[in-house]
C-alpha positions as CSV (number, residue, x, y, z in Angstrom):
1,M,5.7,16.2,-17.3
2,N,8.4,14.1,-18.9
3,N,8.2,14.2,-22.7
4,R,9.4,10.7,-22.8
5,T,6.0,9.4,-21.8
6,D,3.7,11.3,-24.2
7,P,0.1,10.1,-23.8
8,K,-0.4,9.5,-27.5
9,R,2.6,7.2,-27.6
10,H,1.3,5.4,-24.6
11,R,-2.1,4.8,-26.3
12,L,-0.3,3.6,-29.5
13,A,1.9,1.2,-27.5
14,T,-1.2,-0.2,-25.8
15,A,-2.9,-0.8,-29.2
16,I,0.2,-2.5,-30.6
17,L,0.3,-4.8,-27.5
18,S,-3.4,-5.7,-27.6
19,G,-2.8,-8.6,-29.9
20,L,-0.2,-10.0,-27.6
21,I,-2.4,-9.5,-24.6
22,L,-5.4,-11.3,-26.3
23,S,-3.2,-14.2,-27.3
24,S,-2.0,-14.5,-23.7
25,V,-5.6,-14.6,-22.5
26,V,-6.2,-17.5,-24.9
27,V,-3.1,-19.3,-23.6
28,L,-4.3,-18.9,-20.0
29,S,-7.9,-20.0,-20.7
30,G,-8.7,-22.8,-18.3
31,C,-5.3,-22.5,-16.8
32,N,-6.5,-21.0,-13.5
33,S,-10.0,-22.3,-12.9
34,S,-9.7,-21.6,-9.2
35,N,-9.2,-17.9,-9.8
36,D,-12.1,-15.8,-8.4
37,Q,-10.8,-12.3,-9.0
38,P,-13.4,-9.6,-9.4
39,P,-13.7,-7.5,-12.5
40,V,-11.8,-4.2,-12.3
41,A,-13.2,-0.9,-13.5
42,E,-11.3,0.5,-16.4
43,N,-9.7,3.9,-15.8
44,P,-11.4,6.6,-17.9
45,P,-9.1,8.2,-20.6
46,P,-7.4,11.1,-18.8
47,Q,-6.4,12.8,-22.1
48,A,-9.8,14.5,-22.2
49,N,-8.7,16.7,-19.3
50,P,-5.2,18.0,-19.1
51,Q,-5.3,18.0,-15.3
52,L,-6.3,14.4,-15.2
53,T,-3.4,13.6,-17.5
54,I,-1.0,15.2,-15.1
55,G,-2.8,13.5,-12.2
56,Q,-2.4,10.0,-13.8
57,T,1.3,10.6,-14.5
58,T,1.8,11.8,-10.9
59,F,-0.1,8.7,-9.6
60,R,1.8,6.2,-11.7
61,Y,5.3,7.7,-12.0
62,E,6.0,10.7,-9.8
63,T,8.5,10.2,-7.1
64,F,9.6,13.8,-6.3
65,G,13.1,12.5,-6.0
66,N,12.6,9.5,-3.7
67,Q,14.7,7.4,-6.1
68,G,17.6,8.8,-4.1
69,F,16.2,7.2,-0.9
70,W,15.3,3.9,-2.4
71,T,18.5,3.5,-4.4
72,Q,21.2,5.2,-2.2
73,A,19.7,4.7,1.3
74,M,17.5,1.6,1.1
75,Q,19.5,0.0,-1.8
76,L,16.3,-1.7,-3.1
77,P,17.4,-2.4,-6.7
78,Q,20.8,-3.6,-5.5
79,G,19.1,-5.9,-3.0
80,L,16.7,-7.3,-5.6
81,A,19.6,-8.0,-7.9
82,A,21.7,-9.7,-5.2
83,A,18.8,-11.8,-4.1
84,G,18.1,-13.0,-7.6
85,V,14.4,-12.0,-7.5
86,T,12.7,-13.6,-10.4
87,P,9.4,-12.5,-12.1
88,L,7.8,-15.5,-10.3
89,S,9.1,-14.2,-7.0
90,A,7.9,-10.7,-7.8
91,L,4.4,-11.9,-8.6
92,S,4.5,-13.9,-5.4
93,L,5.2,-10.8,-3.5
94,G,2.1,-9.2,-4.9
95,L,3.9,-6.9,-7.4
96,N,2.0,-6.3,-10.7
97,V,3.2,-5.8,-14.2
98,N,1.7,-3.4,-16.7
99,A,1.6,-5.1,-20.1
100,A,1.2,-1.8,-21.9
101,A,4.7,-0.8,-20.7
102,L,6.5,-3.8,-22.1
103,S,8.8,-3.7,-25.1
104,P,7.7,-6.0,-27.9
105,D,10.6,-8.4,-27.3
106,T,9.8,-8.7,-23.6
107,A,6.1,-9.1,-24.2
108,K,6.9,-11.9,-26.7
109,A,9.2,-13.6,-24.2
110,L,6.4,-13.5,-21.6
111,T,3.7,-14.9,-23.9
112,D,6.1,-17.6,-25.1
113,A,6.7,-18.6,-21.4
114,L,3.0,-18.7,-20.8
115,A,2.4,-20.9,-23.8
116,K,5.0,-23.3,-22.4
117,I,3.3,-23.3,-19.0
118,K,0.0,-24.0,-20.7
119,A,1.6,-26.9,-22.5
120,G,2.7,-28.4,-19.2
121,A,6.1,-26.9,-18.5
122,D,7.2,-26.0,-15.0
123,P,7.1,-22.2,-14.7
124,K,10.6,-22.4,-13.1
125,T,12.0,-23.7,-16.4
126,T,10.9,-20.5,-18.3
127,V,12.0,-16.9,-18.4
128,L,9.6,-16.2,-15.5
129,N,12.3,-17.7,-13.3
130,N,15.1,-15.6,-14.7
131,P,16.3,-12.7,-12.4
132,A,17.6,-10.8,-15.3
133,V,14.0,-10.5,-16.6
134,T,12.9,-8.9,-13.4
135,L,15.5,-6.2,-13.9
136,A,14.4,-5.8,-17.5
137,L,10.8,-5.3,-16.3
138,I,11.8,-2.7,-13.9
139,N,14.0,-0.9,-16.5
140,E,11.0,-0.8,-18.9
141,G,8.8,0.8,-16.2
142,A,6.5,-2.2,-16.3
143,V,6.6,-3.1,-12.6
144,I,3.7,-1.0,-11.4
145,G,4.8,1.7,-8.9
146,V,8.5,0.9,-9.3
147,V,10.0,3.8,-11.4
148,P,13.4,3.7,-13.2
149,F,15.5,6.8,-13.8
150,A,18.5,7.3,-16.0
151,A,21.8,8.8,-14.6
152,D,20.8,12.3,-15.8
153,G,17.8,12.2,-13.4
154,E,15.2,11.8,-16.2
155,R,12.6,9.1,-15.9
156,K,13.3,6.3,-18.4
157,P,10.9,5.8,-21.2
158,L,8.5,2.9,-21.0
159,G,9.6,-0.3,-22.9
160,S,6.7,0.3,-25.2
161,D,7.7,3.9,-25.9
162,P,9.3,4.7,-29.4
163,N,12.2,6.3,-27.5
164,Y,13.0,3.2,-25.6
165,N,16.4,1.7,-26.4
166,P,16.3,-2.1,-26.4
167,K,20.0,-2.2,-25.6
168,D,19.5,-0.1,-22.5
169,T,19.8,-1.8,-19.1
170,L,19.3,-0.8,-15.5
171,D,22.9,0.2,-14.7
172,L,23.3,1.4,-11.2
173,S,27.1,1.7,-11.6
174,R,26.6,4.6,-14.1
175,G,24.0,6.3,-11.9
176,D,20.7,4.8,-12.8
177,S,18.2,4.6,-9.9
178,V,14.8,3.4,-8.9
179,G,12.0,5.2,-7.0
180,V,8.5,4.4,-5.8
181,S,5.2,5.9,-6.7
182,C,1.6,5.8,-5.4
183,A,0.8,3.0,-7.8
184,L,2.9,0.5,-6.0
185,C,0.3,0.1,-3.3
186,H,-2.8,1.6,-5.0
187,A,-3.0,-0.1,-8.4
188,R,-3.2,-3.5,-9.9
189,T,-4.0,-4.9,-13.4
190,D,-7.1,-6.0,-15.2
191,N,-5.8,-9.6,-15.0
192,S,-5.8,-9.8,-18.8
193,V,-2.5,-11.6,-19.3
194,V,-1.7,-13.4,-16.0
195,P,-4.6,-13.1,-13.6
196,A,-4.0,-12.7,-9.8
197,G,-4.1,-16.1,-8.3
198,F,-2.4,-17.8,-11.1
199,A,-0.1,-20.5,-9.6
200,K,-1.2,-19.1,-6.2
201,M,0.6,-15.8,-6.9
202,P,-1.3,-12.6,-5.8
203,G,0.5,-10.4,-8.4
204,S,-0.8,-10.1,-12.0
205,V,0.1,-9.1,-15.5
206,G,-2.3,-7.0,-17.6
207,L,-3.3,-3.4,-18.3
208,E,-2.8,-1.1,-15.3
209,V,-5.9,-0.1,-13.3
210,D,-5.4,2.7,-10.8
211,G,-7.3,2.9,-7.5
212,P,-7.8,-0.6,-6.2
213,A,-5.3,-1.7,-3.5
214,A,-2.6,-4.1,-4.7
215,N,-4.1,-7.2,-3.0
216,G,-1.4,-9.6,-1.6
217,L,1.3,-7.0,-1.6
218,D,4.0,-8.2,0.8
219,F,5.7,-4.9,1.5
220,G,7.6,-6.3,4.4
221,N,9.4,-8.9,2.3
222,I,10.0,-6.4,-0.5
223,V,11.7,-4.0,1.9
224,A,13.6,-6.8,3.5
225,A,15.1,-7.6,0.1
226,S,16.7,-4.2,0.1
227,G,20.4,-4.0,0.7
228,N,20.0,-1.6,3.6
229,P,16.4,-1.9,5.0
230,R,17.4,-0.2,8.3
231,A,17.2,3.1,6.4
232,Y,13.4,2.9,7.0
233,L,14.0,2.7,10.8
234,P,11.4,5.2,12.1
235,M,8.7,3.1,10.4
236,Y,9.5,-0.1,12.4
237,Q,8.7,-1.3,15.8
238,L,11.5,-0.2,18.2
239,A,12.5,-0.9,21.7
240,F,13.2,2.4,23.5
241,A,15.8,3.2,26.1
242,A,13.4,6.0,27.1
243,L,10.9,3.4,28.2
244,G,13.3,1.1,30.0
245,G,13.9,-1.1,27.0
246,A,10.2,-1.6,26.3
247,S,8.4,-1.1,23.0
248,A,5.7,1.5,22.8
249,A,3.3,-1.0,21.4
250,N,3.1,-4.8,21.6
251,Q,2.6,-6.5,18.3
252,A,2.3,-10.2,17.8
253,G,4.8,-10.9,20.5
254,Y,7.6,-8.9,19.0
255,A,9.9,-7.1,21.5
256,G,11.2,-4.4,19.2
257,I,14.4,-3.5,17.4
258,K,17.2,-2.6,19.8
259,D,20.5,-2.4,18.0
260,D,19.2,-1.0,14.6
261,T,20.9,-3.7,12.5
262,N,19.8,-5.0,9.1
263,T,19.6,-8.5,10.7
264,E,17.1,-7.3,13.3
265,V,15.2,-5.3,10.7
266,R,14.8,-8.3,8.4
267,T,13.7,-10.5,11.3
268,Y,11.0,-8.0,12.0
269,L,9.9,-7.5,8.4
270,T,9.7,-11.2,7.5
271,G,9.2,-13.0,10.8
272,S,6.1,-14.4,12.6
273,N,5.2,-15.2,16.2
274,A,4.5,-18.6,17.6
275,Q,0.9,-18.5,16.2
276,G,2.1,-17.8,12.7
277,K,1.1,-14.1,12.7
278,R,3.4,-11.9,10.7
279,Y,5.0,-9.0,12.6
280,Y,4.7,-7.0,9.3
281,P,1.5,-8.5,7.7
282,V,0.9,-8.9,4.0
283,D,-1.5,-6.3,2.6
284,G,-0.3,-3.7,5.1
285,F,2.0,-0.7,5.2
286,D,3.4,1.3,8.1
287,A,3.5,5.0,7.0
288,F,4.1,6.6,10.4
289,P,7.5,7.5,11.9
290,D,6.8,6.7,15.5
291,G,8.8,3.5,16.2
292,V,5.5,1.6,16.7
293,N,4.3,-1.3,14.7
294,N,1.2,0.2,13.2
295,V,1.1,-1.7,10.0
296,A,-2.3,-1.0,8.6
297,E,-4.5,-2.1,5.7
298,I,-3.5,-0.5,2.4
299,P,-6.7,1.3,1.4
300,P,-8.1,1.7,-2.1
301,F,-7.7,5.1,-3.7
302,Y,-10.8,5.5,-5.9
303,R,-13.6,8.1,-5.5
304,T,-11.5,10.0,-3.0
305,D,-14.1,12.7,-3.3
306,L,-16.3,10.5,-1.2
307,T,-13.9,9.7,1.6
308,A,-12.6,12.1,4.2
309,P,-10.9,12.6,6.6
310,W,-7.7,10.7,5.7
311,G,-5.7,8.1,7.4
312,H,-7.4,5.3,9.2
313,S,-7.6,7.5,12.3
314,G,-8.8,10.4,10.2
315,F,-5.9,12.6,11.3
316,D,-5.9,14.8,8.1
317,T,-9.0,16.5,6.6
318,D,-7.1,17.7,3.5
319,L,-6.3,15.0,0.8
320,N,-3.7,17.2,-0.7
321,D,-1.9,17.5,2.6
322,F,-2.3,13.8,3.3
323,N,-0.8,12.9,-0.1
324,N,2.0,15.4,0.6
325,I,2.8,13.7,3.9
326,V,3.1,10.4,2.0
327,Y,5.6,11.9,-0.4
328,V,7.6,14.0,1.9
329,L,7.7,11.6,4.8
330,G,6.2,8.1,4.1
331,L,8.2,7.3,1.0
332,D,11.4,9.1,2.2
333,P,11.5,9.5,5.9
334,T,15.0,11.1,5.9
335,I,13.5,14.5,6.6
336,L,13.2,13.2,10.2
337,A,17.0,13.2,10.4
338,T,17.1,17.0,9.9
339,A,16.4,19.8,12.4
340,P,12.8,20.3,11.2
341,G,12.3,16.5,11.4
342,K,13.6,16.5,15.0
343,Q,11.0,19.1,15.9
344,I,8.3,17.0,14.3
345,L,9.3,13.9,16.3
346,E,9.6,15.8,19.5
347,G,6.1,17.3,19.0
348,L,4.6,13.9,18.4
349,A,6.4,11.7,20.8
350,G,8.5,13.7,23.3
351,G,11.5,11.8,24.6
352,V,10.7,8.8,22.5
353,G,10.8,11.2,19.5
354,D,14.3,12.4,20.5
355,E,15.4,8.8,20.6
356,I,14.0,8.1,17.2
357,Y,15.9,11.1,15.8
358,N,19.2,10.2,17.4
359,R,19.1,6.6,16.3
360,Y,18.0,7.4,12.8
361,V,20.8,10.0,12.3
362,A,23.3,7.3,13.5
363,V,21.9,4.8,11.0
364,L,22.0,7.2,8.1
365,D,25.5,8.3,9.0
366,D,26.7,4.7,9.3
367,S,25.2,4.1,5.9
368,G,27.5,6.8,4.4
369,L,24.7,9.3,3.8
370,Q,25.9,12.3,5.9
371,G,24.4,15.4,4.4
372,K,22.9,13.7,1.4
373,Y,19.3,13.8,2.6
374,P,16.4,14.4,2.4
375,F,16.0,13.2,-1.1
376,V,12.5,14.2,-1.9
377,Q,12.3,17.7,-3.4
378,S,10.0,19.8,-1.2
379,A,9.9,23.4,-0.1
380,A,9.4,25.0,3.3
381,T,5.9,26.5,3.2
382,G,4.7,26.4,6.8
383,K,1.5,24.9,5.5
384,G,-0.1,21.6,6.4
385,F,1.1,19.2,9.0
386,L,4.8,19.0,8.0
387,G,5.4,22.6,6.8
388,Y,7.2,21.2,3.8
389,Q,5.5,20.5,0.5
390,V,6.1,19.1,-2.9
391,D,4.7,20.7,-6.1
392,Q,1.1,21.9,-5.2
393,S,-0.1,21.7,-8.8
394,K,0.8,18.0,-9.0
395,L,-0.9,17.4,-5.7
396,E,-4.1,19.0,-7.0
397,A,-3.9,17.1,-10.2
398,L,-3.4,13.8,-8.3
399,T,-6.5,14.6,-6.2
400,A,-8.6,15.4,-9.3
401,Y,-7.5,12.1,-10.8
402,T,-8.3,9.8,-7.8
403,D,-11.5,11.7,-7.2
404,Q,-12.9,10.3,-10.5
405,L,-11.5,6.8,-10.3
406,Q,-14.3,4.2,-9.9
407,S,-14.3,1.1,-7.7
408,P,-13.9,-2.4,-9.2
409,R,-17.1,-3.7,-10.6
410,A,-19.2,-6.2,-8.6
411,P,-19.3,-9.8,-9.7
412,T,-22.0,-10.7,-12.2
413,N,-23.0,-14.0,-10.5
414,L,-24.3,-12.6,-7.3
415,D,-27.7,-13.9,-6.0
416,A,-30.1,-10.9,-6.6
417,A,-32.5,-12.0,-3.9
418,M,-29.7,-12.4,-1.4
419,V,-28.3,-9.0,-2.3
420,S,-31.8,-7.4,-1.8
421,R,-32.2,-9.1,1.6
422,G,-28.7,-8.1,2.6
423,Q,-29.3,-4.5,1.7
424,Q,-32.4,-4.4,3.9
425,V,-30.5,-5.9,6.9
426,F,-27.6,-3.6,6.3
427,D,-29.8,-0.5,6.2
428,Q,-31.4,-1.6,9.5
429,N,-28.2,-2.3,11.3
430,C,-25.2,-0.6,9.8
431,T,-26.1,2.8,8.5
432,T,-25.6,4.6,11.8
433,C,-21.9,4.7,10.7
434,H,-21.8,3.5,7.1
435,T,-23.6,5.1,4.1
436,A,-26.5,3.3,2.5
437,S,-25.1,3.9,-0.9
438,A,-21.5,3.3,-2.1
439,S,-21.6,6.5,-4.1
440,A,-22.6,8.7,-1.1
441,P,-19.9,10.6,0.9
442,V,-18.9,8.8,4.1
443,S,-19.4,10.5,7.4
444,S,-16.6,12.8,8.4
445,D,-17.1,11.9,12.1
446,I,-14.4,9.9,13.9
447,V,-15.9,6.8,15.6
448,P,-14.5,6.8,19.2
449,F,-12.1,4.0,19.9
450,A,-14.0,2.9,23.0
451,Q,-17.0,2.2,20.8
452,L,-15.0,0.2,18.4
453,Y,-13.0,-1.9,20.9
454,P,-14.9,-2.0,24.3
455,S,-12.6,-4.5,26.0
456,F,-9.4,-2.6,25.4
457,S,-7.6,-1.5,28.6
458,P,-4.3,0.2,27.9
459,T,-1.4,0.5,30.2
460,V,0.2,4.0,30.2
461,L,4.0,3.8,29.7
462,A,4.7,7.5,29.6
463,Q,2.7,10.6,30.2
464,R,3.1,14.0,28.4
465,Q,1.8,17.4,29.1
466,A,-1.6,18.5,27.8
467,P,-3.0,18.6,25.1
468,L,-1.0,15.5,24.0
469,S,-1.3,13.4,27.2
470,D,-1.3,9.7,27.8
471,V,-0.7,8.7,24.2
472,I,2.4,6.5,24.6
473,I,1.0,3.2,25.9
474,S,1.4,-0.5,25.9
475,T,-1.3,-2.3,23.9
476,D,-1.0,-5.6,25.6
477,N,-4.5,-6.0,26.7
478,G,-7.7,-7.3,24.9
479,P,-8.3,-9.9,22.2
480,D,-6.2,-8.1,19.6
481,P,-3.3,-6.0,20.9
482,S,-2.5,-4.5,17.5
483,Y,-5.8,-2.8,17.1
484,Y,-4.7,0.3,19.0
485,N,-1.2,0.6,17.5
486,E,-2.0,3.1,14.9
487,L,-3.3,5.5,17.6
488,T,-0.4,5.0,20.0
489,V,1.8,8.0,19.2
490,F,1.5,9.6,15.8
491,N,-2.2,9.7,15.1
492,A,-3.3,10.0,18.7
493,S,-1.0,13.0,19.0
494,V,-2.4,14.7,16.0
495,R,-6.0,13.9,17.0
496,A,-5.8,14.1,20.7
497,D,-9.3,15.6,20.8
498,T,-11.0,12.5,19.3
499,V,-9.1,9.2,19.3
500,G,-10.7,6.7,17.0
501,F,-11.1,5.7,13.4
502,A,-12.6,7.2,10.3
503,V,-15.4,5.5,8.4
504,P,-14.3,3.7,5.3
505,L,-15.9,3.7,1.8
506,L,-17.5,0.2,1.5
507,A,-17.2,-0.3,-2.3
508,G,-15.3,-2.7,-4.5
509,L,-14.9,-5.2,-1.7
510,D,-15.0,-8.4,-3.7
511,G,-11.6,-10.1,-3.7
512,Q,-10.7,-8.6,-0.4
513,T,-10.1,-11.3,2.2
514,K,-8.9,-9.2,5.2
515,F,-11.0,-6.6,7.1
516,L,-10.5,-3.9,9.8
517,H,-7.6,-1.5,9.5
518,D,-5.1,-3.8,11.3
519,L,-6.0,-6.8,9.0
520,S,-7.1,-8.8,12.0
521,I,-10.2,-10.4,10.4
522,S,-9.1,-12.8,7.7
523,G,-10.9,-15.5,5.6
524,A,-10.2,-17.7,2.6
525,T,-12.7,-15.6,0.5
526,T,-14.4,-12.3,0.8
527,T,-17.6,-14.0,1.9
528,D,-15.7,-16.0,4.6
529,A,-14.0,-12.9,5.9
530,L,-17.2,-10.9,6.0
531,N,-19.1,-13.7,7.8
532,L,-16.4,-13.8,10.4
533,L,-16.5,-10.0,10.8
534,L,-20.2,-10.1,11.4
535,D,-20.4,-13.2,13.5
536,P,-21.4,-12.5,17.2
537,T,-19.3,-15.4,18.4
538,R,-16.3,-13.0,18.2
539,G,-17.7,-11.6,21.4
540,S,-19.0,-8.2,22.7
541,G,-15.5,-7.1,23.7
542,A,-13.8,-7.7,20.3
543,Q,-12.7,-5.1,17.9
544,H,-15.6,-3.7,15.8
545,P,-18.3,-5.7,17.8
546,F,-21.2,-5.0,15.5
547,Y,-22.9,-8.2,14.4
548,I,-25.7,-9.9,12.5
549,T,-27.1,-12.6,14.7
550,D,-29.1,-14.6,12.1
551,A,-26.8,-16.7,9.9
552,G,-29.0,-16.3,6.9
553,D,-29.1,-12.5,7.3
554,R,-25.3,-12.5,7.8
555,A,-24.7,-14.4,4.6
556,A,-27.1,-12.0,2.8
557,V,-25.2,-8.9,4.1
558,A,-22.0,-10.4,2.9
559,E,-23.5,-10.9,-0.6
560,Y,-24.8,-7.3,-0.5
561,L,-21.4,-5.9,0.5
562,R,-19.8,-7.8,-2.4
563,S,-22.3,-6.0,-4.7
564,R,-21.5,-2.4,-3.7
565,E,-19.7,-0.3,-6.3
566,T,-19.4,3.4,-7.0
567,K,-21.3,5.0,-9.9
């Protein structure tokens, strides 16, 4: 652990800032009457258990060296600076700010800005519209999941830490860098300073709460702001010469990246089809290096002791191994441009895998990175899916930490009679797959894909030898072509025996407006989205065709699902 972030100092900084936070809440009172964000469960103090302390630090700040990838390869901080990303822009992208990490000067500047907004000022006339403040927030470690490092490789102290130097800045020219941790996607705040939804911005400012997904996170636009977003090439939808110029999966009318340029990549990351559907949707993340658009819902990461196997397709039964894959591959895919990475790609996708490898090596070489990767520090162990692993003790501590995180609390204004009725209907119709209690372990069974999407009829583009046969397909049939994308190459290859999806933990749903792993069911509110999901007018051939026919029962089930929380 880095001695610059001593837990006692962190608690002290939080206490010092509490007055500022409370004053900000007063400033914002009545400022956002349309906000309907659910309460969030507070994280238990990890200091009572040394392993939980390490786990929290790992969750919030550990990068295992991926700052090299995000700074040298992706050039994320350079891109944010060049684009002039303001705090308002950052909150609009779904990024969240941990108030407990702020230096007193920065905290005061933010509260002064909020007071001006309350008094009627346009937010764009305040420091919230100053790009330099965004870089200061990053430098203070206050942007959740975005981790700053000094030139000596040490993580910088939080702005609230006594060791923080107010004269310090994020200076890339001297070797400072920025990495990414789990918390970017799997944490938000308690909404105590700037609530999510304020000025229609999904991001928030408050005390960090780990576990809930960062609702409204626009990872596509964040990555597009990087100076060199093509460095993430294996995670994008590609058009393959091995398939005659076709994409291995059809997503929202996008033909696939052909020339591997930053212009193409940004078009993919930020663009939409004729119907307005984003190629890389908000609230999604593509973690699989298969050249297929399998952007999937960012899941919550609380009570991980109740949810297994891992990945939407359930490709991994070991949470430590799953987390290791995210660190070694998902947050720094450059291992794929090495000899072991080539073997991984060939095993998963045959000739398409070879093409991904060759194209990726060319991109990294053209980016001036010959021989400088991978950046993540892992050792060859021969264990798990990758055979390379980061620090095992930190993986175990991370699992211990997320195992005990609780879901967000249910709203207090739910209709008790409706909740009771909804529970009865749910128990009668839904518990073949889902648990009757949010605190019970989910089934480890994989629900077969044919059961979840009856009308899907894939077209095989390429065949491979058993046991990994017929997994590279075109998903251009059925109501929602994207629903199969996550199974097309990577996950279908790993789980060739049972192709389907894992059962999710239905807890802490209030505030979530998109459902199914591919985010294809969307509503204005949680209730709207759940009603749409359960409405039989979607048709018997649609994805997840399990419905509640009676409208009253359907509304009751939606109310009940909003009430489910872990204990």
